[in-house]
C-alpha positions in Angstrom: 91.4 -29.1 33.3 90.5 -32.7 33.3 92.5 -34.7 35.9 93.7 -38.0 34.5 94.1 -40.6 37.2 94.6 -44.3 36.8 91.9 -46.1 38.7 89.9 -43.4 39.3 87.1 -43.2 36.4 87.2 -45.1 32.8 87.6 -44.2 29.2 84.4 -45.1 27.8 84.1 -48.1 25.1 82.2 -47.7 22.1 80.3 -50.7 22.6 80.7 -52.1 19.1 77.9 -54.8 19.9 76.3 -53.5 23.0 74.6 -56.7 24.3 73.1 -57.9 27.7 75.6 -60.2 29.0 73.5 -61.6 32.0 73.4 -65.7 32.2 71.5 -68.0 34.5 73.0 -70.6 36.7 73.4 -74.1 35.5 70.8 -75.0 38.1 68.4 -72.3 37.4 65.8 -72.5 34.7 65.5 -69.5 32.4 62.3 -67.4 32.2 60.9 -67.9 28.4 60.2 -64.2 28.6 63.7 -63.3 29.8 65.3 -65.8 27.2 63.3 -64.1 24.2 65.4 -60.8 25.0 68.8 -62.6 25.6 68.4 -64.5 22.4 67.8 -61.2 20.7 70.8 -59.6 21.8 72.9 -62.8 21.3 71.8 -62.7 17.5 73.6 -59.3 17.4 76.9 -60.6 18.7 79.4 -61.3 16.0 80.3 -65.0 15.5 84.0 -64.6 15.6 85.3 -61.2 16.0 85.0 -57.4 16.1 87.1 -54.5 15.9 86.4 -50.7 16.2 87.8 -47.4 16.5 86.2 -44.6 18.3 86.7 -40.9 19.2 86.1 -40.2 22.9 85.3 -36.9 24.7 85.2 -36.7 28.4 84.1 -33.9 30.4 84.4 -33.1 34.1 82.0 -31.3 36.4 84.1 -27.9 35.9 83.3 -28.1 32.2 86.9 -29.3 31.3 87.3 -31.6 28.4 89.8 -33.9 26.7 89.5 -35.9 23.5 91.4 -39.2 22.7 91.1 -42.1 20.6 90.9 -46.1 21.3 90.6 -49.4 19.4 88.3 -52.1 20.7 88.6 -55.7 19.9 86.6 -58.7 20.8 86.8 -62.2 19.9 85.5 -65.8 20.3 88.6 -67.8 21.5 89.2 -71.7 20.5 87.7 -72.7 23.6 84.4 -71.2 22.7 85.0 -68.1 25.3 85.0 -64.6 24.5 87.7 -62.1 25.3 87.5 -58.1 24.7 90.4 -55.6 24.9 90.8 -51.9 24.7 93.9 -50.2 23.3 94.5 -46.5 23.6 95.9 -45.1 20.5 96.0 -41.1 21.3 97.0 -38.9 22.8 100.6 -39.9 23.4 100.8 -39.8 27.0 98.3 -42.6 27.0 98.8 -44.3 23.9 99.5 -48.0 24.6 97.4 -48.4 27.6 95.4 -51.2 27.7 92.8 -53.2 29.4 91.9 -57.1 28.7 88.9 -58.7 29.9 88.2 -62.7 29.6 85.3 -64.6 30.1 85.1 -67.6 32.2 82.9 -70.9 32.4 80.6 -70.6 35.2 82.2 -67.8 36.9 82.6 -64.2 36.5 85.2 -62.6 33.8 88.9 -61.8 34.7 90.1 -58.4 34.0 93.7 -57.1 33.5 95.2 -53.7 33.2 98.3 -52.6 31.5 99.9 -48.9 31.3 103.6 -47.8 30.3 104.0 -47.2 34.4 103.0 -50.6 35.5 105.1 -52.4 33.0 103.3 -55.6 33.8 99.6 -56.6 33.6 97.6 -56.0 36.8 94.8 -58.2 37.7 91.8 -56.2 38.8 89.9 -57.8 41.6 87.3 -57.1 44.4 86.6 -53.4 44.6 89.0 -52.6 41.9 86.3 -53.8 39.5 84.1 -50.8 40.4 86.9 -48.3 40.0 87.2 -46.5 36.8 90.1 -46.6 34.3 91.9 -43.9 32.3 89.8 -41.0 33.5 86.5 -41.1 32.0 83.1 -42.5 33.5 83.0 -46.6 33.1 84.4 -49.2 35.5 86.2 -52.5 34.6 82.6 -54.3 35.3 81.1 -52.1 33.1 83.7 -53.2 30.3 82.8 -56.8 31.0 79.1 -56.2 30.5 79.3 -54.1 27.5 81.5 -56.0 25.6 79.1 -59.0 26.0 81.2 -61.4 28.4 78.9 -63.5 30.2 78.3 -62.7 33.8 76.1 -65.1 35.8 73.1 -63.2 37.6 69.8 -63.2 38.5 67.6 -61.6 35.5 64.0 -60.8 35.2 61.9 -59.2 32.5 59.9 -55.8 33.0 57.1 -54.6 31.3 58.3 -53.4 27.5 58.7 -49.7 27.1 59.7 -46.9 24.3 63.2 -45.3 24.0 63.0 -42.5 21.2 59.9 -43.6 19.9 60.8 -47.1 19.6 59.8 -50.3 21.1 62.1 -51.8 23.7 62.4 -54.7 25.8 63.4 -54.2 29.4 65.5 -56.3 31.6 66.9 -56.2 35.3 69.7 -57.9 36.6 71.0 -58.3 40.4 74.0 -60.1 41.3 73.9 -63.6 43.0 77.1 -62.6 45.1 76.7 -58.8 46.2 80.1 -58.9 47.2 81.6 -59.6 43.7 79.6 -56.7 41.9 80.2 -53.2 42.3 76.3 -53.0 41.3 73.2 -53.7 43.2 71.3 -53.9 40.1 71.4 -52.9 36.4 68.5 -52.2 34.1 68.9 -52.3 30.2 66.4 -51.2 27.5 66.9 -53.2 24.3 65.8 -51.9 20.9 63.4 -54.5 19.6 64.3 -53.9 16.0 68.0 -53.9 16.1 68.7 -55.7 19.5 71.0 -53.0 20.7 70.8 -51.7 24.2 69.7 -47.9 23.8 69.5 -47.2 27.7 71.1 -48.7 30.6 71.0 -47.7 34.3 73.3 -48.9 37.0 72.6 -48.6 40.6 74.9 -48.9 43.9 72.0 -49.3 46.3 70.5 -46.0 46.1 67.0 -45.4 44.8 68.4 -43.6 41.9 71.1 -44.8 39.4 74.6 -44.0 39.9 75.5 -44.2 36.0 73.2 -43.9 32.9 74.0 -44.9 29.3 72.3 -43.6 26.3 72.4 -44.4 22.6 70.5 -42.4 20.3 68.3 -44.9 18.3 68.6 -42.7 15.3 72.4 -43.3 15.4 72.2 -47.0 15.3 74.4 -48.4 12.3 73.6 -51.7 10.8 76.4 -53.4 8.8 76.5 -57.1 7.3 73.5 -58.1 9.7 74.8 -56.5 12.8 74.1 -53.2 14.7 75.8 -51.0 17.0 75.4 -47.5 18.4 77.2 -44.8 16.3 77.1 -42.4 19.0 76.5 -43.0 22.9 76.7 -41.1 26.1 77.8 -42.4 29.7 76.8 -40.0 32.3 78.0 -40.4 36.3 75.1 -38.7 38.0 77.1 -38.5 41.3 80.3 -36.9 39.9 78.4 -34.8 37.2 80.8 -36.1 34.5 79.9 -37.3 31.1 81.6 -39.3 28.2 80.7 -39.0 24.7 81.7 -41.7 22.4 81.7 -41.8 18.3 82.4 -45.1 16.6 84.5 -44.0 13.6 85.3 -47.3 11.9 84.2 -51.0 12.5 84.7 -54.4 11.2 82.7 -57.6 12.1 84.0 -61.1 11.7 87.0 -59.9 9.9 90.8 -60.9 10.0 91.8 -57.9 11.9 91.6 -59.5 15.6 94.2 -62.4 16.3 94.1 -64.8 19.3 97.5 -63.9 20.2 97.0 -60.1 20.9 94.1 -61.1 23.4 96.4 -63.0 25.7 97.5 -61.6 29.2 101.2 -61.9 28.1 100.9 -59.9 24.9 99.6 -56.7 26.8 103.0 -55.3 27.0 103.1 -54.9 23.4 101.3 -52.2 21.3 97.9 -53.0 19.6 98.0 -53.6 16.0 
C-alpha cells in the first residue's frame, strides 16, 4: 500500500516544456558555451502559456502503486515573469489539491501549497522546498526548475554526450547560496535536436545523485514547433520509489490558461 503523506514526497509534473532554468546574476558574464544551451531550451518555452493533462503512476519500494491524474498550467504574466500551477483532478481524495510557483526578478521563485485540509494557501520556504508533495518523487524546488522558472545559479557546460543514441548538451548548476537550495548541484542532458532535457541528476552533497529523471528521446512529442517528453520517469535512488508520467493532452499558447487562476488568492478554487 502506498502511503500518501502531504509534505513527504511529490506528485511528478509532466514537464510540459522541460527546460533548464538556471540564470546568471546581473553582475556575472555569461559563458557563450553555456548561453548556447540556455538559448536552445528557452526557444522551446511557449511564448505565453502551456497546459497539459497527465496520468501518473507512483510506486513505492514495496511495490505498491497508485494512479492519479493532474493538470499542469504555466503562463507568462503581464509583468513578463512566469508562473506555473499543478491541480490534481483524480482520485477524489486528492482532487483540488494545488501547487503554485511564481517567478521573481533577481531572486528565487515563491511556492505555495493548497489542500482541502489546509483551507488557505501555505507558502513553502527554507527546508520545506526540499520536501515532497502529494506522495511521489519530486520536491517543490524540482517543480520550480522543471516548469522553467528562473533560478539564479552558477552554471557551467560539461562535455557533450549522448542519450539514447542522440547528441546532447550537458549543463551543471550549483546554487550561489547553498542554504537556499535543497541540492548541492544538478546536472542536465539536453537533446540537441529538440532542446528537451532527456536526463537530469540531482545531488544532495553525496557522490551519487539522490534523484534521477529520464525521458525517452523516442517518446518526445513535437507540436506547433514545441517539444516535450511524452513519457518520463523520476526515481528516488535513496528511497527506492519511482513515478512514471504520461502526458495525455497538451495545448501550447492557447486560451486555456488565465492570469486569474495563477494568483495565490485563487488557490482555494478548483482548477478549470
